[in-house]
C-alpha positions in Angstrom: 51.6 11.5 -10.6 51.3 15.2 -11.1 54.1 17.4 -9.8 51.9 20.6 -9.8 51.4 22.0 -6.4 47.9 21.3 -5.2 45.8 24.4 -4.5 44.7 24.5 -0.8 41.4 26.0 -1.9 39.3 24.9 -4.7 38.3 28.3 -5.9 36.7 27.2 -9.1 34.6 24.6 -7.3 33.6 27.2 -4.7 32.6 29.7 -7.3 30.4 27.1 -9.0 28.4 26.7 -5.8 27.6 30.5 -5.7 25.1 32.4 -7.7 27.5 35.2 -8.8 26.8 38.0 -11.2 29.3 38.5 -14.2 30.8 41.5 -12.4 31.4 39.6 -9.1 32.8 36.6 -11.0 35.2 38.8 -13.0 36.3 40.5 -9.8 36.9 37.2 -7.9 38.8 35.7 -10.9 41.0 38.7 -11.1 41.7 38.6 -7.3 42.5 34.9 -7.5 44.8 35.4 -10.5 46.7 38.2 -8.7 46.8 36.3 -5.4 48.5 33.3 -7.0 51.2 35.6 -8.3 51.5 38.4 -5.7 50.1 36.9 -2.5 47.7 39.8 -2.1 45.4 38.0 0.4 48.4 37.2 2.6 49.3 40.9 2.7 45.7 41.9 3.3 45.6 39.6 6.3 48.8 41.0 7.6 47.5 44.6 7.3 44.2 43.5 9.0 46.1 41.9 11.9 48.4 45.0 12.2 45.3 47.3 12.3 43.7 45.4 15.1 46.9 45.2 17.1 47.8 48.9 16.6 44.3 50.1 17.2 44.1 48.6 20.7 43.9 51.6 23.0 46.5 51.7 25.8 45.2 52.1 28.3 41.5 51.7 27.7 39.8 55.0 27.4 38.0 56.4 30.4 34.8 56.5 28.4 35.0 52.7 27.9 36.4 51.9 31.3 33.9 53.8 33.4 31.0 54.0 31.0 31.0 57.7 30.8 29.5 58.1 27.3 27.2 60.9 28.2 28.7 62.2 31.4 31.1 64.8 30.0 29.3 65.9 26.7 30.1 69.5 27.4 33.9 68.8 27.0 33.6 67.2 23.6 33.9 70.4 21.5 37.3 71.0 23.1 38.5 67.6 21.8 38.2 68.9 18.3 40.9 71.6 18.8 43.7 69.2 17.7 41.9 68.4 14.4 41.0 72.1 14.0 44.6 73.2 14.3 45.6 70.5 11.8 43.0 71.7 9.3 44.2 75.2 9.7 47.8 74.0 9.1 46.8 72.3 5.8 44.9 75.5 4.6 48.0 77.6 5.5 50.3 75.2 3.7 48.2 75.1 0.5 47.7 78.9 0.4 51.3 79.5 1.3 52.5 77.2 -1.6 50.3 79.2 -4.0 51.7 82.5 -2.6 55.2 81.2 -3.2 54.6 81.4 -7.0 54.6 85.2 -6.8 56.9 86.0 -3.9 60.6 86.9 -4.3 62.8 86.9 -1.1 64.9 89.9 -2.2 65.7 93.1 -0.3 67.0 94.9 -3.4 65.4 98.3 -4.2 63.5 100.8 -2.1 61.0 99.6 -1.3 62.3 96.1 -1.5 61.4 93.6 -4.2 59.9 91.4 -1.4 57.5 94.2 -0.4 56.7 95.0 -4.0 55.7 91.4 -4.6 53.4 91.6 -1.5 51.8 94.8 -2.9 51.4 93.1 -6.3 49.7 90.0 -4.7 47.4 92.2 -2.6 46.4 94.8 -5.3 47.0 93.4 -8.8 46.8 89.6 -8.6 43.4 88.1 -9.2 42.1 86.8 -5.8 45.5 87.7 -4.4 44.0 89.7 -1.5 41.8 86.7 -0.6 44.7 84.2 -0.9 47.0 86.2 1.4 44.2 86.8 3.9 43.4 83.1 3.9 47.0 82.3 4.6 47.3 84.9 7.3 44.1 84.0 9.1 44.6 80.3 8.9 48.0 80.8 10.5 46.5 82.8 13.3 43.7 80.3 13.8 46.3 77.6 14.0 48.3 79.4 16.7 45.1 80.0 18.8 43.9 76.4 18.3 47.2 74.8 19.2 47.4 77.0 22.4 43.8 76.1 23.4 44.5 72.5 22.6 47.5 72.5 24.9 45.4 74.1 27.7 42.7 71.4 27.2 45.3 68.6 27.4 46.8 70.1 30.6 43.5 70.8 32.5 42.1 67.3 31.6 45.3 65.6 32.7 45.8 64.0 29.3 49.6 64.6 29.6 50.0 61.9 32.2 51.5 58.4 31.8 51.4 56.8 29.3 50.8 59.9 27.1 53.8 62.0 28.3 55.7 61.4 25.1 52.9 63.0 23.1 52.8 65.9 25.5 56.5 66.5 24.8 55.8 66.3 21.1 53.0 68.8 21.6 55.3 71.3 23.3 57.8 71.0 20.4 55.0 71.5 17.9 53.6 74.7 19.6 57.2 76.0 19.7 57.7 75.3 16.0 54.3 77.0 15.4 55.7 80.1 17.0 58.8 79.9 14.8 56.5 79.4 11.8 54.6 82.6 12.6 57.8 84.6 13.3 59.6 83.6 10.1 56.4 84.3 8.1 56.0 87.7 9.8 59.4 88.8 8.4 58.8 87.8 4.8 56.8 91.0 3.7 60.0 93.0 4.7 58.0 96.1 5.7 58.4 98.2 8.8 56.7 95.7 11.0 58.9 92.9 9.7 62.1 95.0 10.0 61.6 95.9 13.6 60.4 92.4 14.5 63.6 91.1 13.0 65.7 93.7 14.9 64.0 92.5 18.1 64.9 88.9 17.2 68.6 89.9 16.6 68.7 91.7 20.0 67.2 88.7 21.7 69.7 86.4 20.1 72.6 88.6 21.2 71.3 88.5 24.8 71.9 84.7 25.0 74.9 84.1 27.2 78.1 82.8 25.5 76.4 81.6 22.3 74.5 84.9 21.5 76.7 86.1 18.6 76.9 82.7 17.1 73.1 82.3 17.2 72.5 85.7 15.7 74.9 84.9 12.8 73.4 81.5 12.2 69.7 82.6 12.3 69.8 86.2 11.1 73.0 86.2 9.1 74.7 88.8 11.2 74.0 91.5 13.7 72.0 93.7 11.4 69.2 92.9 9.0 70.3 92.2 5.4 69.5 90.1 2.4 70.9 87.1 4.4 68.3 87.6 7.1 65.4 87.5 4.6 66.9 84.5 2.8 67.3 82.6 6.0 63.7 83.4 7.1 62.4 82.3 3.7 64.4 79.0 3.7 63.2 78.2 7.3 59.5 79.1 6.5 59.3 77.3 3.2 61.8 74.5 3.0 62.6 73.5 6.6 59.7 74.0 8.9 56.9 72.5 6.7 58.7 69.1 6.5 59.7 69.0 10.1 56.2 70.1 11.4 54.3 67.7 9.0 56.4 64.8 10.2 55.9 65.6 13.8 52.1 66.1 13.3 51.9 62.7 11.6 53.7 61.1 14.5 51.6 63.0 17.1 48.3 61.9 15.4 49.7 58.3 15.1 50.4 58.1 18.8 46.9 59.4 19.6 45.5 56.8 17.3 47.4 54.0 19.0 46.7 55.2 22.6 43.2 56.5 22.2 41.9 59.8 23.6 42.1 60.5 27.3 38.7 61.7 28.2 38.2 63.9 31.3 37.9 62.1 34.6 
């Protein structure tokens, strides 16, 4: 009596009944060999089951529930604003990473080293003007797209139950987008950046009770110094990208699970 575990499926016998090409036979033999050792098919079945469970829309979309496939076609371009803002964010992130190779967050010198690096990128670096313009315009497009996206969600009632959590995430994301824009605005360290930073300091100091603490934490003091530029650079490059990317992934994941709320 053999002690070897009997295979539930006679793979070899099944393959003999099929007219398989050498490529198909090699592929199936490899899959069978891996499955016996790594249980690949079991994991694939788990992923398939998870996909169908997660992809159930909750609640059922209005298009499916009321058969409105062609009733609100003129709204459909507005439903691309979320994807449009995500694409703009990706373009800004890639172009910003490339700009980071040539930027130095230093206020030393007159004009500052940071400003001189911007001048170098714009005037002397090959395709530097295009690269910075791409970063700047993609950031502005992202701000506009996020704002219009929020308006669309509000006026179509897509913020209501059970999508209120994603609405809150959207409010956080548009706020962080504003912070993204502000921190990037200060990095060139020119006249516009200096006075924008000074306004930020004054706004921080106007906060009741915690104003001085907020100004010291965010701007490094009550006047603009190297600490200010260093903090803006760290926020813009090392903190906000990871936070925003995580929240965008969570935001899109919830949309995927719940489905899109069409106008009704």
